[in-house]
MIZA-988733 format. One record per residue: residue in three letters; residue number from 0; x, y, z of N, C-alpha, C in turn. Coordinates in steps of 0.2 Angstrom, whole numbers, plus 5000, padded with zeros to 4 digits. Each point is the difference from the previous one (the first is absolute). Layout:
N
NODE  res    n  n.c1  n.c2  n.c3  ca.c1  ca.c2  ca.c3  c.c1  c.c2  c.c3
NODE  ALA  NUM     X     Y     Z      X      Y      Z     X     Y     Z
...
***
This chain:
96
NODE  res    n  n.c1  n.c2  n.c3  ca.c1  ca.c2  ca.c3  c.c1  c.c2  c.c3
NODE  MET    0  5234  3846  5576   5000   5001   5007  4995  5005  5003
NODE  GLN    1  4998  4998  5005   4994   5004   5004  5002  5001  5006
NODE  ILE    2  4998  5006  5003   5002   5001   5007  4993  5002  5004
NODE  THR    3  5000  4999  5005   4994   5000   5006  4999  5007  5001
NODE  THR    4  4995  5002  5002   4997   5008   5004  5005  5002  5004
NODE  LYS    5  5002  4996  5005   5005   5002   5005  5008  5002  4997
NODE  GLN    6  5002  4995  4994   5006   5002   4998  4999  5006  4994
NODE  ARG    7  4995  5001  4997   4998   5006   4996  5000  5006  5005
NODE  ALA    8  4997  5000  5006   5000   5006   5004  5007  5002  5004
NODE  ALA    9  5005  4995  5000   5006   5000   5003  5005  5002  4994
NODE  LEU   10  4999  4999  4994   5003   5002   4994  4997  5007  4999
NODE  LYS   11  4994  5003  5001   4998   5006   4999  5003  5005  5005
NODE  ALA   12  5002  4997  5006   5001   5004   5006  5009  5002  4997
NODE  ILE   13  5003  4994  4997   5008   5002   4999  4998  5005  4993
NODE  GLY   14  4996  4999  4996   5000   5004   4995  4999  5007  5001
NODE  GLN   15  4996  5001  5004   4998   5008   5002  5006  5004  5001
NODE  LYS   16  5005  4996  5004   5007   5004   5002  5006  5002  4994
NODE  LEU   17  4998  4995  4995   5004   5001   4994  4999  5006  4996
NODE  THR   18  5005  5002  4996   5000   5005   4996  4999  4998  4993
NODE  PRO   19  4997  5002  4995   5000   4997   4994  5007  4999  4997
NODE  ALA   20  5001  4994  4997   5006   4999   4996  5000  5000  4993
NODE  PHE   21  4994  5001  4997   5000   5000   4993  4994  5004  4998
NODE  GLN   22  5000  5003  4995   4995   5004   4998  4998  4997  4992
NODE  VAL   23  4993  5001  4999   4998   4998   4994  4997  5006  4997
NODE  GLY   24  5002  5002  4994   4999   5007   4997  4994  4998  4995
NODE  LYS   25  5000  5005  4994   4995   4999   4995  5001  4995  4995
NODE  GLY   26  5007  4996  5000   5001   4995   4996  4998  4994  5003
NODE  GLY   27  4998  5000  5006   4997   4993   5003  5006  4996  5002
NODE  VAL   28  4999  4993  5000   5005   4997   5003  5003  4996  4994
NODE  ASN   29  5007  5000  5000   5003   4997   4995  5004  4994  5002
NODE  ASP   30  5003  4997  4996   5004   4993   5001  5006  5001  5005
NODE  ALA   31  5004  5006  4998   5005   5002   5004  4998  5001  5007
NODE  GLN   32  4995  5005  5000   4998   5001   5007  4997  4994  5005
NODE  ALA   33  4997  4996  4997   4996   4994   5003  5007  4995  5001
NODE  ALA   34  5005  5000  4996   5006   4996   5002  5004  5004  5006
NODE  GLN   35  5001  5006  5001   5002   5003   5006  4996  5000  5007
NODE  ILE   36  4993  5000  4999   4997   4998   5005  5001  4993  5002
NODE  GLU   37  5000  4996  4996   5001   4992   5002  5007  4999  5003
NODE  ASP   38  5003  5004  4999   5008   4998   5002  4999  5004  5008
NODE  TYR   39  4998  5006  5001   4999   5003   5006  4996  4996  5004
NODE  LEU   40  4994  4996  4998   4996   4996   5004  5004  4994  5003
NODE  ARG   41  5004  4998  4996   5004   4994   5002  5004  5001  5005
NODE  VAL   42  5003  5006  5002   5004   5003   5005  4996  5001  5006
NODE  HIS   43  4994  5005  4999   4995   5003   5005  4995  4997  5001
NODE  GLU   44  4998  4995  4995   4993   4998   5001  4994  5004  5000
NODE  ILE   45  5001  5006  5002   4994   5005   5000  5002  5006  4996
NODE  VAL   46  4996  5003  4995   5001   5007   4998  4995  5003  4999
NODE  LYS   47  5000  5008  5000   4995   5004   5000  5001  5003  4993
NODE  ILE   48  4995  5001  4996   4999   5004   4994  4997  5006  5000
NODE  SER   49  5002  5006  4997   4995   5006   4999  4999  5000  4993
NODE  VAL   50  4992  5002  4998   4999   5000   4994  4999  5008  4998
NODE  LEU   51  5003  5003  4996   5000   5007   4999  4993  5002  4998
NODE  ASP   52  4999  5007  4999   4993   5002   4998  5000  5001  4993
NODE  ASN   53  5006  4999  4996   4999   4999   4993  4999  4994  4997
NODE  SER   54  5001  4994  5004   4999   4994   4998  4993  4998  4997
NODE  MET   55  4999  4997  4996   4993   4998   4998  4999  4994  5004
NODE  LEU   56  5003  4997  5003   4996   4994   5005  5001  5002  5007
NODE  THR   57  4995  4998  5003   4998   5000   5007  5005  4996  5005
NODE  ALA   58  5001  5002  5006   5005   4997   5004  4998  4992  5000
NODE  ARG   59  4994  4999  5000   4997   4992   4999  5003  4997  4994
NODE  GLU   60  4998  5003  4995   5001   4997   4994  5008  4999  4999
NODE  ALA   61  5004  5005  5002   5007   4999   5000  5003  4996  5004
NODE  ALA   62  4998  4999  5006   5001   4994   5005  5000  4994  4997
NODE  GLU   63  4994  4999  4997   4997   4994   4998  5004  4997  4994
NODE  ASP   64  5002  5005  4995   5005   4999   4995  5006  4998  5003
NODE  ILE   65  5003  5003  5005   5007   4999   5002  5000  4993  5003
NODE  ALA   66  4995  4998  5005   4999   4993   5003  4999  4996  4994
NODE  GLU   67  4997  5000  4995   4999   4995   4995  5007  4998  4997
NODE  ARG   68  5004  5007  4999   5007   4998   4996  5005  4997  5005
NODE  THR   69  4999  5002  5006   5005   4998   5006  4998  4993  5004
NODE  GLY   70  4994  4999  4999   4998   4994   5005  4999  5003  5008
NODE  ALA   71  4999  5006  5000   4999   5003   5007  4993  5000  5002
NODE  ILE   72  4998  5003  5007   4992   5000   5001  4999  5007  5002
NODE  VAL   73  4995  5003  4997   4998   5006   5004  4998  5000  5006
NODE  VAL   74  5004  5005  5003   4997   5000   5008  4994  5004  5000
NODE  HIS   75  5001  5006  4998   4994   5005   5000  5003  5005  4996
NODE  THR   76  4994  5004  4997   5002   5007   4997  4995  5006  5003
NODE  ILE   77  5004  5006  5002   4995   5004   5003  5003  5007  4996
NODE  GLY   78  4995  5004  4998   5003   5006   4995  5003  4998  4994
NODE  ALA   79  5006  5003  4999   5005   4998   4995  5006  4996  5003
NODE  LYS   80  4998  4997  5005   5005   4996   5003  4998  4992  4999
NODE  ALA   81  5006  4996  4999   4998   4992   5002  5005  4996  5003
NODE  VAL   82  4999  4995  5003   5005   4996   5003  5000  4994  4998
NODE  LEU   83  5006  4996  4997   5000   4993   4998  5004  4996  5005
NODE  TYR   84  4999  4994  4999   5003   4995   5004  5002  4994  4996
NODE  LYS   85  5006  4998  5001   5002   4993   4997  5005  4996  5004
NODE  ARG   86  4999  4996  5004   5004   4995   5004  5006  4999  4997
NODE  ASN   87  5006  5000  5002   5006   4997   4999  5001  4993  5002
NODE  GLU   88  4999  4994  4997   5000   4994   5002  5007  4997  5004
NODE  LYS   89  5005  5004  4996   5008   4998   5003  5001  5003  5006
NODE  LYS   90  4999  5007  5000   5003   5005   5006  4994  5004  5002
NODE  PRO   91  4995  4997  5003   4994   5005   5003  5002  5006  5004
NODE  VAL   92  4998  5005  4998   5002   5006   5004  4993  5002  5006
NODE  ILE   93  4995  4999  4997   4994   5002   5005  4996  4994  5002
NODE  GLU   94  5000  4999  5007   4997   4993   5002  4993  5002  5001
NODE  LEU   95  4996  4996  4998   4993   5000   4999  4997  4994  5005
***
């Protein structure tokens, strides 16, 4: 799934207002956490994650790992935060 530049900008605007729903620590991303994020995305379509200072991963690396495991798209990363998006085909929440 690809998104256009305008769609990415709209998702970034939504993501800026969010508070991080998940944190990635020094253990990195595990299967249970990826499953929780996938469930969260199924309901909300967009999620913001925070990568703690003690993590061995950068925000970009953590976001790409989660995106690969969940089928989401990395909208953007800034500092220690990342925003991911995955459209719910049955019940879309965000209209792009």
